[in-house]
KOLROFI-793355 format. One record per residue (C-alpha): residue in three letters; x, y, z. Coordinates in steps of 0.02 Angstrom, whole numbers, plus 32768, in hexadecimal, padded with zeros to 4 digits. Example, Ala and Ser with C-alpha at 12.3 -4.5 7.8 and 13.67 -1.06 7.14 Angstrom:
ALA82677F1F8186/SER82AC7FCB8165/
REM end
This chain:
MET4E8F991EAA86/THR4F1F98C7AA2B/THR4F9E9915A9D0/VAL502698FCA954/ALA50AA9906A9EE/ASP504B9886AA3A/ILE504B9809A9AA/LEU51029837A97A/HIS512C9818AA39/TYR50CE977CAA43/ILE51319733A993/GLN51D49758A9E3/THR51BC96EBAA7E/ILE51A5965FA9FD/ALA52269697A99A/PRO52969702A9F5/VAL52FA9781A98B/SER539D9745A9D0/MET53889699A974/LYS538B96FBA8CD/GLU542B96F9A853/ASP548D979BA859/TRP546C97C2A7A3/ASP53A897B9A7C9/ASN53199837A7D1/VAL528A9806A844/GLY52079852A8AA/LEU519598DFA88D/ASN51B3991BA7D4/CYS5141999DA7B0/GLY50A999F4A818/HIS50919A32A8B7/ALA509899D2A953/ASP501B9A20A9B5/ARG4F9999EAA927/PRO4EFB9995A96F/VAL4EFD98D9A916/ARG4E56988FA8F8/ARG4E8A9825A859/ILE4F3397C9A835/LEU4F569773A78C/LEU4FE79702A790/ALA503F96BFA6EC/LEU50F0967FA6C9/ASP51259707A666/PRO50D697C1A651/PHE50CF97C2A5AA/THR505E984BA53F/HIS4FC297CCA52F/VAL4FD897ABA5F5/CYS4FD49863A615/ARG4F43987CA5AF/GLU4EF197F6A608/ALA4F209841A6B1/ARG4EBF98E1A66D/GLU4E37988DA627/TRP4E08982AA6BA/GLY4E1598BEA73F/ALA4EC29882A794/ASP4F1398F7A80C/LEU4FB49898A80C/LEU5012981CA79C/VAL508397A1A7E8/THR50F0972DA76F/HIS518096C8A781/HIS51FB972CA6F4/GLY521A97D8A705/LEU51CD986FA6BA/ILE527998D5A6A7/TRP52FF986AA680/LYS538D98DCA635/PRO53BE9999A66B/GLY53979A3AA60A/PHE52F39A9EA5DD/VAL524A9A72A5EB/THR51F49A99A545/ASP51949A4CA4C7/ALA52159A22A460/ASP52189965A493/ALA519C98E9A4E2/GLN51F298FDA588/GLY51CF99C1A595/ARG511999A1A53B/ASN50E9992BA5BB/THR513A9980A64D/LEU50D79A2CA612/PHE502A99CAA5EA/LEU50329987A69D/ILE50529A35A6EC/GLU4FE29A87A67F/ASN4F4C9A19A6AE/GLY4F7D9A24A776/ILE4FAC9965A775/ALA503A993CA7DD/HIS50BE98BBA7BC/ILE5120983DA833/ASN519697BFA802/ALA51F89726A84F/HIS527596D9A7E6/THR531C9682A819/ASN52DE9697A8D0/LEU523D9628A8B6/ASP52B695C2A846/GLN531C9597A8DC/ALA52A7959DA96E/PRO526A9512A9D7/GLY51BE94D9A97A/GLY51EC9554A8E6/VAL51FB951DA833/ASN5262949BA843/ASP520D9450A8D0/VAL51719447A869/LEU51BC9409A7DA/ALA51FE9362A835/ARG5158934DA886/VAL50F8935DA7E0/LEU517892E7A798/GLY51609275A827/LEU52029272A869/GLU52199225A918/ASN52989246A99E/VAL52BE92F7A956/GLU53649340A985/VAL53B193F8A95E/LEU544793E3A8F9/ASN54DC943FA931/PRO547794B3A9B5/HIS54A29571A9C8/GLY545E957BAA79/CYS53C9955DAAE7/ASP534695C3AAFD/GLU52EC9603ABA6/GLN52A19558ABB8/GLY532E94ECAB96/ARG530D94C3AAED/PRO539894BDAA74/TRP53899521A9CF/GLY53DB9527A93D/LEU53BB9511A870/ILE53AE9450A848/ARG534393D0A891/VAL53709313A888/GLY52F4928AA8A9/GLU52D191DAA871/VAL5250918AA819/PRO523B90AEA800/LYS52C49083A780/GLN5277906CA6DB/LYS52A39096A623/LEU52BE9136A5E4/SER522A9136A56C/ASN51B99111A606/PHE51FE91A6A65F/LEU51FA9213A5CA/ALA513491E7A5B7/THR511F9221A667/VAL517392CDA651/LYS511A92F1A5B0/GLU506F92BEA5FA/SER50849318A6BB/LEU50CE93BAA664/ARG505493B8A5DF/CYS50D793D2A557/ASP50CA93CBA496/GLY516E9388A488/LEU521B9359A4E1/ARG52C0936FA4A2/TYR534092E7A4F3/VAL53E0927EA4ED/ASP53E491D1A525/GLY548591BCA589/GLY546590FBA590/ARG543290EAA633/ASP537D90B9A68C/VAL53339141A6F0/CYS532A9133A7B5/ARG539191DBA7F7/VAL53479268A7AA/ALA537D932AA7C6/VAL530F93ACA789/GLY532F9469A766/GLY52AD94D1A712/GLY52D19545A690/SER53769560A65A/CYS53E294E7A6D2/SER54329498A658/GLY54E494E1A693/GLN54E0947BA737/MET54D793B8A6DA/TYR5586939AA716/GLU555193BFA7B5/VAL54BE934AA79A/ALA553092C6A755/ALA55AF92DEA7E0/ALA551192B2A85A/GLY54F09206A805/CYS545B922DA7AE/ASP543491D8A70E/THR53B69253A6D3/PHE53A1930BA6CC/VAL52FD936AA69E/THR5315942AA673/ALA530694A4A5DF/ASP53579511A569/VAL53DA949AA53F/LYS545A94C3A4BA/TYR5494944FA434/ASN55449433A486/GLY54DE9409A51F/PHE54859364A4E2/TRP55399334A4A2/ASP5586935FA54A/ALA54F392ECA5A5/LYS5520926EA53C/ASP55D6925DA561/LEU55AC9262A618/GLY551F91D4A602/LEU54A39242A63E/ASN53ED923AA5F7/LEU53C492ECA5D9/VAL5313932BA5BE/ASP52ED93DCA589/ALA52339402A5AC/GLY522494A3A57A/HIS523A9544A5EE/PHE5189956CA604/HIS515594B7A62B/THR51D7948EA6A7/GLU51A7952AA70D/ASN50F3955EA6F8/PRO50BE94D3A779/VAL50E89550A7FA/ILE506E95CAA7D5/ALA4FEE956BA809/VAL503A9535A8B0/LEU505C9606A8BD/ALA4FA89636A895/GLU4F6995A2A917/LYS4FD395F9A9A2/ILE4FB596B4A981/ALA4EF29687A97B/ALA4EF49624AA1A/SER4F5F96B4AA78/PHE4EF49749AA34/PRO4E4296F7AA2E/ASP4DFA97BEAA0D/VAL4E6297BFA95E/GLU4E2F975DA8CD/VAL4EB196F7A878/LYS4EB396D3A7CC/ILE4F35965AA74C/SER4F4896A3A6B4/GLU4ED6965AA632/THR4F2D969FA58F/HIS4FE99672A5AE/GLY503E95D3A570/ASP50D3959EA51B/CYS50E695E9A47D/MET5152956EA433/LYS510994E4A3D4/TYR51349444A379/TYR50FC9418A2BB/
REM end
């Protein structure tokens, strides 16, 4: 019999807690560790529609990248965070998340993003350390693509990540040496530029960030938080399913990016 604790242990072998940022909450957010697990639903976020889908499908466990509980305080129905937490608890559904530990882990969010975008010779930029297998880990990945016009690379990003649109600034250079950082990694653009990259794919870029990138001569591509991180969910689902053949694993059918382009 597979339990919540078994799944938690497995996920944390893929994305060790030691790799998370100090401010982050990862692991078992709610539920009983000894609860049997027969069905697992995976999604990027534990938003209301995903929690309801978990109940309707009969999931015992919800696994997401983003956490269920972000801020300290009381768990009440006064906000969405509290309501979703109460909903899962009341319906006997446990919740596990792997966030910045999965961002930085080998084979995690940013390795998957680099692979989806076709980067070759991928390395970790300024690694924080090495795992038990001697593999470096850290946040940003850097790789290479055949030299091409920015317009060609933008088309690849949009198609590969299935984005409705991209925000970008043209740094005035062709694309060859590319850095990727899924989610809110635009603060790393100075490290990226210092490493000799001509292009950086990330998300959640602020207004001044685009101007800063232009001044640096860096092509900066904002492909959206959801679209730059979501590819890892399919990889995580495949790994869990292979390791626990007695458990039914499903990727959410209701979750997607709420931002639209008119």
